[in-house]
N, C-alpha and C positions, 0 to 999 in steps of 0.2 A: 356739363360737357364743354360749354363755351369757355369756362374758366380754365379747364385743363388744356384746351386747344390753345388758348392765349399763352398759357405758361410754356407749353412746348415751343410755340413760336418764338417766345423770348429766349428760350434756351438755345435755339438754333438760329437766332437773329443774324442776318447777314451783316458783315462789317461795313463801316463807313470810313471814308477818308478823313484823317485828321488834318487840321489846317497847317500844322508845322510851326505855328507862331507861338502858341501857348507853351510856356515852360512846363516840362514834366520830368518825372524821374522813373527809374526802373520799378517795375511791379514786383510783388513777392514771387509771382510765377517766374519772371525772368531771372530772379536771383536763384530760385530753385533749379531752373533750367541750366544756369551756369555751373551749378554743383556737379551736374552730370559731365560737363566738359572738363571739370577739374580731374575727374577720373580718366578721361581720355588723354588729357595732356600728361598726367602722371604716367600712364601706360606708354605713351610715346617717349617720354623721358627715360623710362626703364628700358625700352627697346634700344635706345641709343646708348644707354649706360652699359648694356651687355655687349655692345660692339662699337666702341668709340674709336672707329677707324674710318678710312675713306670708303670702305665697303659698307659700313653700317649707316653712314651719313645719307647717302641717296635714298635708302629705305625710309629713314626718318623723315626726310623732306617729302618723299612721295606720299606718305600717309598723312603727314601734317596738313598738306594742301587741302584735300577734300574734307577733312574734319573741320578745319577753320572755315571753309566755304559753307559748311552746314550751319555753323554758328552764325556766320555773317548774314546769310540769306534770311534766316529766321529773325535776326535782330533788325534788319532793314524792313522786313514785312511788318513786324510788330510795331515798329516806330510809326508806320503809316496807317495800319489797319487794326491794331489791337483794340478789341472791344471789351476784353477781360470777362467775357461771358462764358457759359458752359461750353459752347462749341469751340471757342479758341483754346480754352484750358484743356479740353479733352484731346484735341488734335495735337497740342503741344506735348501732352503727356505721352501720346502714342509715338511722337517723334523722339521723345526722350528714351523710350524703349529701344528704338533703333540705335541711338547713340550709345546706350549701355551695351548693346550687341557689338557695336564697333569697338568699344573700349575692351571688351572681353576677348576680341579676336585679334587684337593688334600683334601680340607676340607670335602668333601662328599665322599671320596674314599671308606670308610668302610660302607657307607650307600647308598644313592640314586645315587651317581655319580660314583660308581664303574665300571659300564659298559662303561661309557664315558672315564674314565681313561684307561681301558683296550684297548678300540678301539684306543685311542691316541698312546698307546705303539705299537700297531699293525702297525700303520702308520710309526712310527719311525723304526721298524724292517724291514719293506718292503723297505724303502729307503736304509738301510744298505745292504740289499740283492742286490738291484740294483747297488749300489756302487761297491760291490765286484764282481758282475757278469760282470761288465764293465772292470774288471782287469784280467780276465782269459786268455786274449791274451798275457799277459806278462809271459813268461816261468817260471822265477824264482818266480813269485808271484802266479802262478796257484794253487799249493798245499794248501797254506794258504787261498787263496780266496775261494776255494771250501769248505774247512773245516769251515771257518767262515760263509759262505753262509748256510751251513747245520745247524750250531749252531743258527743263527738268524732265520732260518726257523722253527726250533724246538721251540725256545723261542717265536717267533711270533705266532705260532699255539697254544701254551698254553695260551698266552694272549687272542687270538681270542676265544678259547673255553670258557674261563672264562666269556666272555660277556653273555653267555647263561645259566650259572649255578648260583645258589644262594650261599650266604655265609653259612657256612664257606668253602665249597668246592672251591669257587672262589679264596679264599686267598691261599689255598694249591696249586692251579695251578699257582698263581703268584710266590709263593716260588720256585716251580719247574723251572719256566722260569728264575728266577734270578740265581738259582743254575746251570742251563744249561750253562749260559754265563760265570759264574765264574769258573766252573770246567774245562773248556777247557785249562786254563793256567797250570793246574796240570799235564798235559801230556807233557813229555819231547819232544815228536815229534812235538808238537805245538810250544814249546819254540824254537826248532831248526828252525822251519819254520819262526818264527819271526826273528831269528838271522841272516838269510841270507839276510834280508832286514833291515839293521840298521836304527834307527831313527836319525833325525837331532837334536843333543844335544841342541843347542841354541834355537831351536824352541820349543822343548818339555819343556824345563825349563821355557820359557816365557809363554807357555800355562798353565802349572800347577801353575806358579806364579800368573797369572792373575785370575785363579779360586780362589786361596787363598786370593788374594786382594778382590775379590767379597765377600767372606765370612767374612773377617775382616771388610769390609765396612758394612755388615749387623750387625756385633757386635756393631759398632759405632752407627748405626741407632737404635739399641736396647737401647743404653744409651740415645740417644736423645729423643726417645719415652718415656722412663721412666721419664726423666726430664720434658717433656711436660705435663705429667699426674700427676705430684707431686707438692707439695708446695716447692718452692725453698728456703728451709732452708739451713743453713750452713752445717749441717751434710749430707743432701742429695747431695749438691754440692760436698762435700768432697768424698762421696762414688762414685759419677760419675767421679771425677778426678782420683781417684785410679783405677777405671775401665778402663779409657783411658790409664793410665800409664801401666796397665797390658797388654792391647792389643798392645800398642806401643812396649813393651818389647818383646812380641812374634813376632811382625812384624820384629823387628831388628834381632833376632837370626835366623828367617827363611830365610830372604833374604840376610843376611850377609854370610850365609853358603850354599846358593843354588848352588849345584854342581851336574853335571850330569855324573860324572865319572862312576858311577855304571851302567849306561845305555849301557856301552860298553862291559859288561860281556856276550858275545855272547853265547846263549844257556843255560846259568846258571840261578841261582835263583836271582842273584843280581838285574837285571833290573825289574824282576817281583815284588820283595819285595819293591824296591824303588817306583815303579809306584803305587802299590796297597796299600801301607801304607798311601798314600795321602788321601785315602777314610776316615779312622778313624780320620785323622788329620783335614780335613775340616768339617767332621761331628761334631767333638767335639768343634771346634771353633764356629760352628753355635749354638750349645747348650750353649756354653759359653756366647754368646751375649744375648740369651733369658734369661739366668739366671741373667745376669747383669741388664737387663730391669726389671725383677721381684724384684730384690734386691733393686733397686732405688724406685720402686713404693711402696714397703712395708715399706721403711724407716728404720731408726735406731731402732725405738721403737716397731715395729710390725714385727720382723723378723720371717721367716718361716724356720724351720730346713731343710726341704726338698729342699728349694731354695739354702741354703748354701751348702748342699751336692752336688746338681746338679752343682753348680758353681765350687766347688773344684774338683769333679771327672772329669768334662769337661776339666779343666785346666791341671789336671794330665795326662789324656789320650792324650791331645795335646802334652805335654812334652814327654811322652813315644813314641808317633808316630814320632816326630822329632828326638828323640834319635835313633830310628831304621834307619832313613835315614842317620844320621851322621855315624853310625856304618858301614852301608853298603858301603858308600862312602869311609870312611877311610880304609876299607879293600881292596877296589878296587884300591885306589890311596892314600896311606898314606901321601904323601907329599902335597896333596890337602887339607886334613882335618885331624887334629890330633885326634887319638882315644880317648883321654881324653874327648873331647867334647861330644861324645855319652854317656859315663858313667856319665858325669856331668848332662846331661839332665835327665837321669834315676833317679839320686839322687834327682834332683829338683822336679820331679814328685812325688817321695816318700815323700819328705819334705812337699809338698802341702797337701797330704793326712794326714800326721802326724799332722801338725799344724792345719789343719782344724778340725781334731778329737779333739785335745786339746782345741781349741777355742769353739767348740760346747759343749763339756763336761763341760767347765768352764763357759758357758753361756755368752761369750763375745758378745759385740754389733756387729752389721753388719759393722760398720765403722772400728772397730779393725780387724774384720775378713777379709774384703777386703783389708785393709791396709797391713796385713801380706802377702796375696797372691800377692799384687802389689810389695811388697818389694822383694819377691822371683823372680818375673819377672824382676824387675829392676836390681837385682844382675846379671842376665844373660847379661845385657848390660855392666855392669862394668867388667865382666869377658872377654867379647869380646874386650873391650878397653884396659884393663890393664894387663890381664893375657894371653889370647890366642894369641893375636897379638904381644904384646910388649916383652914378656919374655919367650923365648924358654927354658931357663934353668929351670924355674918354671914348665913348661909342662913336661920336662924330669924327674924332681923330683917327680911330681905327678904320672907320668906313672910308675915309679919304685916302688911306694908304694904298 
């Protein structure tokens, strides 16, 4: 009996705080967990694809926010407290069930599936409450664990109440639930509580990099889908090729400059900015993939101005977002990332919008339009190869201008 008791205790052993110093990588469970979010992101993309207009965009953003937060909170918790034992695995699997429910409800979220979506989010929040309540025995973690438990309780209660109320009040409750989770980082006291428990830089970079890979993969899937539903004319193939080049350029500059130096800014805004700017980054990349899909399906002769603007704005926002990460990192550790890179990404985003406007005003074809954007993206690669890495003197000259 003692052996069984000890085994049960090991299965439900309470988590311990990781030091944050030892390098580590994503576990197999985390990779499995990400696969569920692949489904959710794919459904979000499909939702936007069915209504690629200014009416569909707010719905896409409104649902993307809480789904990303669900992934974010589990990722940060696992970085600090993952023991990879039965209890952690079991609770993670239960939360994955909630995410599956969310993914299945996305298309009907604003109609008949709203209650199911809300109930799924309630399950996700309950699991996070249990996660953090299992950490209150850790003295240094107790203040943050209690505060986050309260936040998830408030957010979960709002999601729960929304099950029983009709639209549009239901959506107001969803908005309050999302704001409750976001606003907590605005408090300096919360940031200081995070600071006493530093994250593992290598692990966080890998986790956020994996999520970005997921979204870039969805963009490639959008291109494939667009090709499969179009006649394979030379112009269509060329548009798809330029789309792949555009995505490849963004992949290059993101992972070539993936640096977590800003995560060490204990108690300051640098870690918060670096972490939270990943949200508009992956959101814009998802929108970019859907825009590419529509551009290919519409073809060179039947271009839709709204599709062109969605494509350009999505790419520009992704450049602006990565520019912020570059700026934050360069200020935290200048020798790690040159400040010029952040400014160059900002300029690139502005150039995307400028050339897009000029191309649309002059009624250029979709092929020329995507060709210009792909060229701007490809120039980023050339900059990494021949300017930013190879010629420090050029960087100094640019920096002095």
